[in-house]
Every structure is written in structure tokens, then in C-alpha cells.
Rosetta silent file (secondary structure, phi, psi, omega in degrees, C-alpha in Angstrom):
SEQUENCE: XXXXXXXXXXXXXXXXXXXXXXXXXXXXXXXXXXXXXXXXXXXXXXXXXXXXXXXXXXXXXXXXXXXXXXXXXXXXXXXXXXXXXXXXXXXXXXXXXXXXXXXXXXXXXXXXXXXXXXXXXXXXXXXXXXXXXXXXXXXXXXXXXXXXXXXXXXXXXXXXXXXXXXXXXXXXXXX
SCORE:     score description
SCORE:     0.000 S_00000001
   1 L     0.000  134.931  176.182  168.426   98.295  116.918 S_00000001
   2 L   -92.632  144.451  178.244  166.979   94.851  116.321 S_00000001
   3 L  -111.376  145.001  175.043  168.710   92.498  113.905 S_00000001
   4 L  -100.096  141.950  179.427  167.089   89.862  111.749 S_00000001
   5 L  -126.407  158.014  175.137  168.753   86.470  111.395 S_00000001
   6 E  -102.635  124.026 -179.571  168.277   83.470  109.144 S_00000001
   7 E   -82.221  115.909  179.716  167.763   80.232  111.094 S_00000001
   8 E   -83.389  -43.271  178.223  169.978   77.542  109.564 S_00000001
   9 E  -164.481  160.059  173.773  169.071   74.753  111.956 S_00000001
  10 E  -122.581  120.548 -179.105  167.797   73.888  115.393 S_00000001
  11 E  -109.248  142.253  172.411  169.679   71.085  117.169 S_00000001
  12 E   -88.796  124.391  177.211  168.600   69.224  120.254 S_00000001
  13 E  -123.449  171.697  179.516  171.474   69.063  122.721 S_00000001
  14 L   -65.553  -23.163  179.311  171.781   67.824  126.298 S_00000001
  15 L   -94.803   14.137 -179.002  171.698   71.473  127.404 S_00000001
  16 E   105.454 -176.606 -176.866  168.491   72.160  125.473 S_00000001
  17 E   -68.006  142.414  175.394  167.877   73.359  121.921 S_00000001
  18 E  -116.825  123.505 -178.252  170.755   75.044  120.063 S_00000001
  19 E  -103.677  124.106  178.447  169.753   77.460  117.306 S_00000001
  20 E  -100.740  120.365 -177.117  172.254   78.075  114.490 S_00000001
  21 E  -122.138  163.452  179.782  171.668   81.449  112.796 S_00000001
  22 E  -145.849  147.616  170.342  173.312   83.469  110.013 S_00000001
  23 L  -111.504   -0.066 -177.846  173.311   87.032  108.685 S_00000001
  24 L  -109.501  -10.942 -177.924  175.362   86.137  105.599 S_00000001
  25 L   -66.316  138.411  177.361  173.281   83.274  104.164 S_00000001
  26 H   -57.644  -27.105  178.445  171.514   84.076  100.838 S_00000001
  27 H   -59.805  -30.819  177.831  168.308   82.792  102.443 S_00000001
  28 H   -62.061  -45.389 -179.840  168.252   85.872  104.688 S_00000001
  29 H   -62.530  -42.243  178.607  168.037   88.150  101.651 S_00000001
  30 H   -60.645  -45.162  179.854  165.262   86.001  100.152 S_00000001
  31 H   -66.341  -36.174  177.453  163.266   86.155  103.412 S_00000001
  32 H   -63.312  -38.497  175.937  163.766   89.936  103.676 S_00000001
  33 H   -64.428  -39.149  178.539  162.244   90.292  100.191 S_00000001
  34 H   -63.440  -36.776  179.270  159.302   88.117  101.327 S_00000001
  35 H   -73.180  -37.401 -171.344  158.776   90.420  104.333 S_00000001
  36 H   -90.587  -27.647 -172.316  159.179   93.691  102.406 S_00000001
  37 L  -116.517  106.876 -178.541  157.544   92.894   99.033 S_00000001
  38 H   -55.978  -35.963 -178.957  153.889   91.729   99.096 S_00000001
  39 H   -65.056  -31.889  176.507  154.170   90.411   95.508 S_00000001
  40 H   -74.769  -45.481  179.219  157.018   88.093   96.582 S_00000001
  41 H   -56.962  -40.583 -176.991  155.168   87.028   99.736 S_00000001
  42 L   -84.431   -4.544  177.589  152.042   86.210   97.673 S_00000001
  43 L    85.215    4.704  177.818  153.985   84.301   94.993 S_00000001
  44 L   -69.956  -43.994  174.794  153.188   86.725   92.146 S_00000001
  45 E  -107.004  129.005 -176.938  156.903   87.545   91.877 S_00000001
  46 E  -106.267  135.917  172.904  159.242   84.603   92.324 S_00000001
  47 E   -90.768  112.582 -175.147  162.841   84.821   93.528 S_00000001
  48 E   -87.459  -31.856 -178.969  164.674   82.376   91.249 S_00000001
  49 E  -160.209  149.018  177.984  168.230   82.852   92.549 S_00000001
  50 E  -137.974  130.526  170.486  170.190   84.875   95.104 S_00000001
  51 E  -130.253  145.192 -177.623  173.953   85.381   95.362 S_00000001
  52 E  -136.132  147.030  158.866  175.738   87.532   97.917 S_00000001
  53 E  -116.999   90.037 -167.391  179.093   88.901   98.821 S_00000001
  54 L   -49.718  134.267  178.094  177.780   89.818  102.288 S_00000001
  55 L    90.496  -19.764 -179.674  178.172   93.436  103.316 S_00000001
  56 L  -117.884  -58.559 -173.328  179.047   94.696   99.839 S_00000001
  57 E  -153.945  146.585  176.653  176.844   93.466   96.996 S_00000001
  58 E  -136.598  157.973  170.887  174.116   91.001   96.067 S_00000001
  59 E  -129.149  134.612 -179.634  172.204   90.006   92.962 S_00000001
  60 E  -124.089  122.321  178.424  168.639   88.728   93.089 S_00000001
  61 E   -95.358  124.294 -176.398  167.033   87.125   90.017 S_00000001
  62 E  -123.327  155.759 -178.289  163.262   87.622   89.930 S_00000001
  63 E  -143.888  137.673  179.195  160.460   86.440   87.660 S_00000001
  64 E   -99.513  129.471  175.367  156.825   87.526   87.472 S_00000001
  65 L   -83.714   -2.639  178.985  154.091   84.901   87.188 S_00000001
  66 L  -123.357  118.000 -177.869  151.718   87.710   86.141 S_00000001
  67 L   -60.668  -17.489  179.814  152.449   89.510   82.837 S_00000001
  68 L   -87.859   -3.752 -178.540  150.897   92.684   84.299 S_00000001
  69 L  -111.917  121.903  176.477  153.382   92.838   87.198 S_00000001
  70 L   -79.790  114.939 -174.605  156.899   94.188   86.628 S_00000001
  71 H   -65.449  -35.311  179.199  159.096   92.024   88.891 S_00000001
  72 H   -70.686  -45.507  178.839  161.869   94.632   89.222 S_00000001
  73 H   -58.161  -42.099  179.614  159.417   97.461   89.918 S_00000001
  74 H   -63.050  -43.493 -176.653  157.659   95.377   92.575 S_00000001
  75 H   -74.822  -36.749 -178.485  160.935   94.500   94.328 S_00000001
  76 H   -76.162  -41.280  179.062  162.530   97.945   94.095 S_00000001
  77 L    82.561  169.292 -179.931  159.359   99.806   95.089 S_00000001
  78 H   -60.568  126.544 -179.014  158.397  103.451   94.614 S_00000001
  79 H    54.343   26.891  176.923  161.571  105.580   94.596 S_00000001
  80 H    77.382   12.294 -171.974  163.530  102.457   95.612 S_00000001
  81 H   -59.144  -44.282 -176.138  161.842  102.321   99.033 S_00000001
  82 H   -67.165  -49.592 -177.810  161.507   98.528   99.304 S_00000001
  83 H   -68.472  -32.160  177.127  165.018   97.602   98.188 S_00000001
  84 H   -66.144  -37.912  178.017  166.490  100.457  100.289 S_00000001
  85 H   -63.339  -40.917  178.423  164.764   99.097  103.403 S_00000001
  86 H   -67.313  -42.991  178.914  166.302   95.665  102.721 S_00000001
  87 H   -60.079  -41.803  178.071  169.709   97.248  102.024 S_00000001
  88 H   -61.904  -41.558  178.667  169.551   99.140  105.352 S_00000001
  89 H   -60.368  -29.345 -178.897  168.805   95.871  107.188 S_00000001
  90 L  -102.951   32.099  175.590  171.993   94.465  105.602 S_00000001
  91 L    55.974   41.135  174.479  174.165   97.470  106.608 S_00000001
  92 L    83.701   11.536  176.630  174.029   99.177  103.209 S_00000001
  93 L   -55.484  133.104  179.251  174.737   96.113  101.048 S_00000001
  94 E   -78.760  130.376 -176.805  174.081   97.033   97.396 S_00000001
  95 E  -118.974  116.420  174.931  171.298   94.882   95.936 S_00000001
  96 E   -95.896  124.353  176.610  170.906   94.457   92.173 S_00000001
  97 E  -103.930  122.144 -177.066  167.500   93.099   91.161 S_00000001
  98 E  -126.293  156.761 -179.015  167.573   91.473   87.710 S_00000001
  99 E   -84.884  125.949  174.491  165.008   89.634   85.582 S_00000001
 100 L   -75.415  145.605  176.439  165.418   85.857   85.424 S_00000001
 101 L  -139.543  141.041  178.774  164.905   84.260   82.005 S_00000001
 102 L   -64.894  -23.750  175.726  164.695   80.563   81.055 S_00000001
 103 L   -81.746  115.372 -174.312  167.091   81.313   78.157 S_00000001
 104 H   -59.970  -32.307 -179.330  170.524   81.339   79.829 S_00000001
 105 H   -70.657  -38.948  176.211  172.007   83.878   77.393 S_00000001
 106 H   -66.554  -41.070  178.641  169.183   86.366   77.995 S_00000001
 107 H   -60.419  -43.574  178.714  169.504   85.732   81.741 S_00000001
 108 H   -60.879  -46.380  179.344  173.266   86.452   81.594 S_00000001
 109 H   -59.906  -43.257  178.098  172.639   89.719   79.690 S_00000001
 110 H   -63.024  -43.200 -175.186  170.000   90.734   82.272 S_00000001
 111 H   -67.196  -25.635 -179.889  172.269   89.774   85.183 S_00000001
 112 L   -75.109   -6.290  179.952  175.127   91.950   83.897 S_00000001
 113 L   -57.823  144.752   17.352  173.031   95.063   84.442 S_00000001
 114 L   -82.509   -2.048  178.634  173.649   97.920   84.937 S_00000001
 115 L   -71.753  147.116  178.551  176.050   97.280   82.008 S_00000001
 116 L   -95.178  132.925  179.230  174.472   96.983   78.539 S_00000001
 117 E   -95.653  128.302  178.251  175.264   93.860   76.521 S_00000001
 118 E   -88.547  -42.711 -175.193  175.792   94.362   72.767 S_00000001
 119 E  -149.385  146.593  177.915  176.365   90.736   71.783 S_00000001
 120 E  -146.236  140.168  177.108  176.448   87.374   73.543 S_00000001
 121 E  -150.263  156.691  175.727  177.245   83.866   72.339 S_00000001
 122 E   -70.503  147.936  175.241  178.019   80.431   73.699 S_00000001
 123 L   -88.165  121.785 -179.050  181.688   79.432   73.819 S_00000001
 124 L   -61.026  140.274  177.963  182.171   76.415   71.557 S_00000001
 125 L    82.268   -2.927  177.545  183.369   73.294   73.321 S_00000001
 126 L  -117.503  128.629 -176.591  182.204   74.584   76.706 S_00000001
 127 L   -65.284  -45.297 -177.967  178.960   73.312   78.140 S_00000001
 128 L  -129.612   63.345  178.397  178.188   76.403   80.228 S_00000001
 129 E  -129.483  139.185  179.648  180.430   79.146   78.890 S_00000001
 130 E  -135.282  143.375  174.051  179.417   82.461   77.323 S_00000001
 131 E  -108.334  131.296 -174.372  181.322   85.299   75.687 S_00000001
 132 E  -125.357  134.526  175.888  179.772   88.715   76.184 S_00000001
 133 E  -111.435  133.397  178.356  180.581   92.002   74.430 S_00000001
 134 E  -126.393  160.627  175.451  179.805   95.334   76.065 S_00000001
 135 E   -56.209  139.876 -176.818  180.520   98.931   74.960 S_00000001
 136 H   -52.033  -36.802 -178.637  184.213   99.649   75.706 S_00000001
 137 H   -72.934   -9.992  178.839  183.295  102.448   78.124 S_00000001
 138 H  -107.379    5.974 -178.027  181.173   99.958   80.123 S_00000001
 139 H   -58.968  -47.116 -178.492  183.786   97.192   80.406 S_00000001
 140 H   -67.961  -31.648  176.234  184.814   98.146   83.951 S_00000001
 141 H   -65.609  -43.650 -179.339  181.130   98.483   84.933 S_00000001
 142 H   -65.715  -40.383 -178.812  180.371   94.977   83.593 S_00000001
 143 H   -77.270  -39.248  178.754  183.362   93.421   85.360 S_00000001
 144 L    85.950  164.691  179.285  182.910   95.432   88.549 S_00000001
 145 H   -61.027  123.461 -178.537  185.380   96.474   91.220 S_00000001
 146 H    54.805   30.895  176.622  187.926   93.653   91.600 S_00000001
 147 H    76.756   11.419 -173.576  185.757   91.508   89.304 S_00000001
 148 H   -61.478  -45.434 -178.257  182.853   91.473   91.748 S_00000001
 149 H   -62.803  -46.762  179.761  180.018   91.995   89.227 S_00000001
 150 H   -61.883  -39.759  179.475  181.344   89.318   86.852 S_00000001
 151 H   -63.540  -45.790  179.842  181.852   86.916   89.780 S_00000001
 152 H   -64.445  -40.805  179.297  178.300   87.436   91.067 S_00000001
 153 H   -63.235  -42.902  179.199  176.824   87.000   87.563 S_00000001
 154 H   -62.020  -42.218  178.988  178.758   83.743   87.086 S_00000001
 155 H   -69.668  -38.376 -178.609  177.496   82.417   90.437 S_00000001
 156 H   -65.544  -41.805 -174.108  173.936   83.624   89.802 S_00000001
 157 H   -93.315  -20.753 -176.038  173.684   82.033   86.343 S_00000001
 158 L    77.473   17.204 -179.001  175.967   79.028   86.846 S_00000001
 159 L  -116.082  149.899  170.804  177.883   79.955   83.666 S_00000001
 160 E   -84.194  130.752 -173.200  181.515   80.891   83.052 S_00000001
 161 E  -124.060  129.602  177.711  181.483   84.343   81.491 S_00000001
 162 E  -110.511  113.671 -175.982  184.147   86.003   79.355 S_00000001
 163 E  -102.119  128.164 -177.615  183.514   89.765   79.065 S_00000001
 164 E  -128.865  152.663  172.574  185.080   91.671   76.157 S_00000001
 165 E   -76.935  138.853  179.262  184.861   95.243   74.851 S_00000001
 166 E   -80.673  123.423 -174.605  182.900   95.445   71.590 S_00000001
 167 L  -100.613  -19.540 -173.616  185.213   96.795   68.880 S_00000001
 168 L   -77.872  177.914  174.647  182.968   96.748   65.773 S_00000001
 169 L   -81.824  143.436  177.490  180.585   99.319   64.369 S_00000001
 170 L   -86.322  128.840  173.275  177.046   99.154   65.677 S_00000001
 171 L   -79.983  151.768  175.911  174.356   98.526   63.087 S_00000001
 172 L   -64.882  133.075 -179.120  171.104  100.423   63.513 S_00000001
 173 L    95.443  -15.410  177.561  168.740   98.148   65.423 S_00000001
 174 L   -95.668  148.244  176.462  171.549   96.194   67.096 S_00000001
 175 L    84.429    0.000    0.000  172.366   96.641   70.776 S_00000001
């Protein structure tokens, strides 16, 4: 089996060039998407951010520069073929592809997928803090095993996120 690596740097040494490579760098995941997804390679779909907990889970924020191209559909591929090929290259790492949005609150809600966000608001007195409410039965899904999903979302968005179960009644049209 051949392995793909991300080249971090090439140093000139007295013994010749020394190449520093990585399989855990987020850049590797970005390059794998460029190789596997023509829309990413051609710049139609842009990768805005990548965070990884190598070997277990990653989140990739994507944005389409063409309103006729679904960025998630392009990256996931028919029956998940494209994202599965990338996942196999990374030894089965789970890859969540989410839609990037210039509005940080919408981006946070998107990034928390697969959990559904009912309500989100900025935390007063905090520059980059958000409080998010999800259906009570989805609280563990939103937080993730050992907090992994919440941690990845915070790193992906650059915001501190407080996830709470929604206790109120849902109005029709809300959520």
C-alpha cells in the first residue's frame, strides 16, 4: 500500500536535502480533497477551514463560489464515494463536511451537524462566545464522545461554545 504524506518543509543540510513530512497535518486532508474532488481542485468549492483529531475525526468547512454547486454534495460524492476514499487514505478517520458561512452563528450551527440547533445566541461580555440549544435527545450527539464534536467545532469556528439542551416548547416554524 502506498501512503500519501504532506510535505511540511525541505531543508538543505550538509548530508543533502532533508524532507519533513506529516500524516497528521490538516494540510494533508485539504490536499486529499483537492486530489479527490474536481470542484475543489478547480476552485469552484473552497475549503475554508480544516480541523483534525488525526485517526478519529475531522471537520472540513466548505463554501461554493457557484450557487448551482452544492459544496457538501461535491465533496461527499455519489453515495459518499469521494469522502469515503479520503477516509480510507486516513485509516478510516471520520470526516464531517459542513457549510462555511460568513455569519459566525450560522457557521457554528452548520458545524455542529449532525446535531440540529434550535437556538443560538452570542454570550454577552464575551467577544467570541456562543450559547447553543439543541433538542435534549441530541445533546450527546452535539457534544460528541468525550467532547470531541464540541472541541472540533470550537477549533473550526474559533469560538467558545456552550451547548445546552433546549427545555422550552417549540413554536411552529422555529427550529
